[in-house]
C-alpha positions in Angstrom: 85.6 40.4 136.3 85.3 42.6 139.2 87.3 41.8 142.4 87.0 43.7 145.5 90.7 43.5 146.4 93.2 46.2 146.5 96.3 44.8 144.8 98.6 47.5 146.2 97.6 46.8 149.7 98.5 43.0 149.4 101.9 41.9 150.9 101.5 38.3 150.1 99.7 35.7 147.8 99.3 32.1 148.5 98.5 30.0 145.4 97.0 26.5 145.3 98.7 24.4 142.8 96.2 22.1 141.1 93.3 23.9 139.4 95.1 27.3 139.7 98.6 27.0 138.4 98.4 23.4 136.7 95.2 22.1 135.1 93.6 19.2 136.7 90.7 16.7 136.4 90.5 15.6 139.9 88.1 12.7 139.4 90.0 10.9 136.6 92.0 8.1 138.6 88.9 7.4 140.8 86.6 7.2 137.6 89.2 5.0 136.0 89.4 2.6 138.9 85.6 2.5 139.3 85.1 1.7 135.5 87.7 -1.2 135.6 86.6 -2.9 138.8 83.5 -4.9 140.0 81.6 -4.2 143.3 80.2 -1.1 144.7 81.8 1.8 142.9 80.7 4.4 145.5 82.5 2.3 148.3 85.6 1.8 146.1 86.0 5.5 145.5 85.4 6.3 149.1 88.2 3.8 150.1 90.5 5.3 147.5 89.9 8.8 148.8 90.8 7.6 152.3 94.0 6.1 151.0 94.9 9.3 149.0 94.3 11.4 152.1 96.7 9.4 154.1 99.2 9.7 151.3 98.7 13.4 151.1 99.3 14.1 154.8 102.5 11.9 154.8 101.0 9.1 156.9 102.0 6.6 154.1 104.8 6.8 151.4 104.9 5.9 147.8 105.3 2.2 148.2 102.5 1.7 150.7 100.1 4.1 148.7 100.7 2.1 145.5 100.2 -1.3 147.4 97.0 -0.1 149.0 95.6 1.0 145.8 96.4 -2.4 144.3 94.9 -4.2 147.1 91.6 -2.2 147.1 91.1 -2.3 143.3 92.3 -5.9 142.9 93.6 -4.9 139.4 96.7 -6.6 138.0 98.6 -3.4 137.5 102.4 -2.7 137.9 103.7 0.1 140.1 104.3 2.1 137.0 100.7 1.7 135.8 99.3 2.9 139.0 101.5 6.0 138.9 100.4 6.6 135.3 96.8 6.4 136.2 97.2 8.5 139.3 98.9 11.2 137.3 96.0 11.1 134.7 94.5 13.8 136.8 97.2 16.2 136.0 96.9 18.5 133.0 99.1 21.1 131.5 101.1 24.1 132.9 100.2 27.1 130.7 103.5 28.4 129.3 102.3 32.1 129.8 102.3 31.7 133.5 106.2 31.8 133.8 106.5 35.5 133.2 103.3 36.4 135.1 104.3 34.5 138.3 107.9 35.8 137.9 106.5 39.5 137.8 104.1 38.8 140.8 107.1 37.4 142.8 109.0 40.7 142.3 106.1 42.6 143.8 104.8 40.4 146.6 105.7 37.4 148.8 104.5 34.5 147.1 103.7 30.9 148.2 102.2 27.6 147.1 100.0 25.8 149.6 98.9 22.4 148.0 97.1 19.2 149.1 99.4 16.9 147.1 101.8 13.8 147.1 105.1 12.9 146.0 104.1 11.0 142.9 102.2 14.1 141.6 104.9 16.6 142.5 107.5 14.6 140.6 105.3 14.8 137.5 104.4 18.4 138.0 108.0 19.4 138.1 108.6 17.5 134.9 105.8 19.4 133.2 106.9 22.7 134.4 110.4 22.1 132.9 108.7 21.1 129.6 106.4 24.1 129.6 108.4 26.8 131.3 112.0 25.7 131.1 113.2 29.1 131.9 111.4 29.3 135.2 111.7 26.1 137.4 108.8 25.8 139.8 110.8 26.5 142.9 112.1 29.9 141.5 108.7 31.5 141.2 107.8 31.4 144.8 109.5 32.4 148.2 108.3 29.1 149.7 106.4 26.1 148.6 104.3 24.2 151.1 103.1 20.6 150.4 100.5 18.9 152.5 102.6 15.6 152.7 105.6 17.5 154.0 103.9 19.4 156.8 101.4 16.8 157.7 98.5 19.3 157.3 95.7 19.4 154.8 93.2 22.0 153.5 90.7 23.0 154.5 92.0 22.5 158.1 92.5 26.0 159.4 95.7 24.7 161.0 97.5 24.8 157.6 96.7 28.4 157.0 97.8 29.2 160.7 100.9 27.4 160.0 101.9 29.5 157.0 100.7 32.7 158.5 102.9 32.1 161.7 105.9 30.9 159.6 106.1 34.2 157.7 104.5 36.6 160.0 101.7 37.3 157.4 98.9 39.8 158.1 95.7 37.9 156.9 93.9 40.9 155.5 97.0 41.7 153.5 97.2 38.2 152.3 95.5 36.8 149.1 94.7 33.2 148.9 93.7 31.7 145.5 92.1 28.2 145.4 89.7 26.2 143.2 88.0 24.5 146.2 85.3 26.5 147.9 85.8 24.6 151.1 89.5 25.6 151.3 88.5 29.3 150.4 85.8 29.6 153.0 88.3 28.1 155.7 91.0 30.7 154.7 88.3 33.5 154.7 87.3 32.6 158.3 90.8 33.6 159.3 90.6 36.9 157.7 92.6 36.2 154.5 91.5 37.9 151.2 90.4 35.2 148.9 89.6 34.2 145.3 87.6 31.1 144.4 89.1 30.2 141.1 86.3 28.8 138.9 86.3 28.0 135.1 86.6 29.9 132.9 88.7 32.0 135.3 92.6 31.7 135.1 95.5 33.5 136.7 96.1 35.8 133.6 92.4 36.9 133.9 92.6 37.4 137.7 95.7 39.6 137.7 94.7 41.5 134.7 91.5 42.5 136.6 93.6 43.3 139.8 96.0 45.4 137.9 93.2 47.3 136.0 91.2 48.0 139.1 94.2 49.4 141.0 95.1 51.9 138.3 
């Protein structure tokens, strides 16, 4: 892997969460609901994505999100059932990331910038404690930004401008890592250094390459 980024010149690194730090299967809940309901599946998925977006920018809370999903899918599910299905897109947190992220934080300012929601974050924090008990999620970053808390959503450039302004970041000395190409392109337009995280890429491989190319 060849990366045209000089690690020693970076001052800050912004990480996406899902698809970068924790494994995800983004389509799982939508596919599940589509397979277990009748009617136009494309319209159903479109409606569910609109509900999810409202949830991820903080326009609705947990209760309203769950109620809207129930109303849209017409499935006889409990609140806990909906949470389990919704969390079905979340995978594992590789245990080896703890030491790596801890090391990076000693060298650079580090942040998380994630499109996410309270149900997912509650589950992510549990999985972090299970996989990396010595490094709670909040200890590995200088600041964590969740879309539902700040009312902004990638790839809207305002979310990048928000974090740049909050920490006086210099865009060309800031690296943004995300698995969504639209988010990457948006950040790139503001002058940030970027890495599009594509399988089989993972953080250990990325930083191994950065360290090697800066020797």
